[in-house]
ZAMARGU-4260 file (C-alpha; in steps of 0.2 Angstrom, whole numbers, plus 5000, padded with zeros to 4 digits):
<rodrens>
0) 5045/5026/4916 | 5036/5013/4930 | 5028/5021/4945 | 5029/5013/4962 | 5014/5022/4973
5) 5020/5017/4991 | 5007/5018/5004 | 5015/5019/5022 | 5004/5014/5036 | 5006/5013/5056
10) 4991/5002/5064 | 4989/5003/5082 | 4991/4985/5089 | 4973/4982/5095 | 4967/4984/5078
15) 4982/4975/5068 | 4973/4957/5064 | 4958/4966/5057 | 4969/4979/5046 | 4978/4965/5039
20) 4963/4957/5035 | 4954/4971/5027 | 4969/4975/5017 | 4970/4957/5010 | 4952/4956/5007
25) 4946/4972/5003 | 4956/4986/5001 | 4970/4979/4989 | 4957/4970/4977 | 4948/4986/4977
30) 4965/4997/4972 | 4970/4983/4958 | 4950/4985/4953 | 4954/5002/4947 | 4963/4994/4933
35) 4979/5006/4938 | 4992/4996/4946 | 5001/4981/4938 | 5004/4974/4954 | 5004/4976/4973
40) 5016/4969/4986 | 5011/4970/5004 | 5025/4970/5019 | 5028/4973/5038 | 5040/4986/5041
45) 5051/4977/5054 | 5055/4990/5068 | 5072/4994/5074 | 5067/4991/5094 | 5051/4983/5099
50) 5036/4993/5102 | 5020/4989/5109 | 5013/5005/5102 | 5008/4997/5084 | 5016/4991/5070
55) 5019/4996/5053 | 5016/4991/5036 | 5020/4997/5016 | 5009/4993/5001 | 5020/4995/4986
60) 5008/5001/4971 | 5018/4997/4953 | 5008/5007/4940 | 5015/5011/4921 | 5017/5028/4922
65) 5014/5046/4931 | 4998/5048/4920 | 4990/5034/4927 | 4993/5037/4943 | 4985/5055/4942
70) 4971/5046/4934 | 4969/5036/4949 | 4972/5052/4960 | 4960/5061/4953 | 4947/5046/4948
75) 4948/5033/4963 | 4958/5037/4977 | 4944/5048/4987 | 4932/5033/4988 | 4943/5019/4992
80) 4952/5029/5007 | 4938/5037/5014 | 4930/5017/5013 | 4946/5013/5024 | 4945/5028/5035
85) 4928/5024/5039 | 4933/5007/5042 | 4948/5012/5056 | 4950/5031/5058 | 4964/5038/5068
90) 4971/5018/5073 | 4978/5018/5056 | 4986/5034/5050 | 4997/5032/5032 | 5008/5042/5020
95) 5012/5039/5003 | 5028/5042/4992 | 5028/5041/4975 | 5044/5032/4968 | 5053/5031/4950
100) 5057/5014/4946 | 5073/5013/4939 | 5080/4996/4938 | 5075/4976/4945 | 5088/4963/4947
105) 5083/4944/4951 | 5095/4930/4957 | 5094/4914/4944 | 5095/4899/4955 | 5091/4889/4939
110) 5107/4894/4931
</rodrens>
């Protein structure tokens, strides 16, 4: 049973560009380097209303099973999250969700 570890983060507008760059160049590669995730999808959440108070993002990390995620949480998460907190403090607030992957579908445009 594949698990998606979803991390949703609300980022203050003043640090958005620096945060996105940090995520692309440092944080996501650190997460992937643990060897516990198969892929990562980085998205911006489009707000239903215009706001200048910040923007939200989601990173979905795919792992093989619950045991692999639990291993990440026990062995790696504190160190990696501490680095992110030192970089941005309370200007980037996050929460996590564990999702069970039930299935996927893709449109095959070549048929």
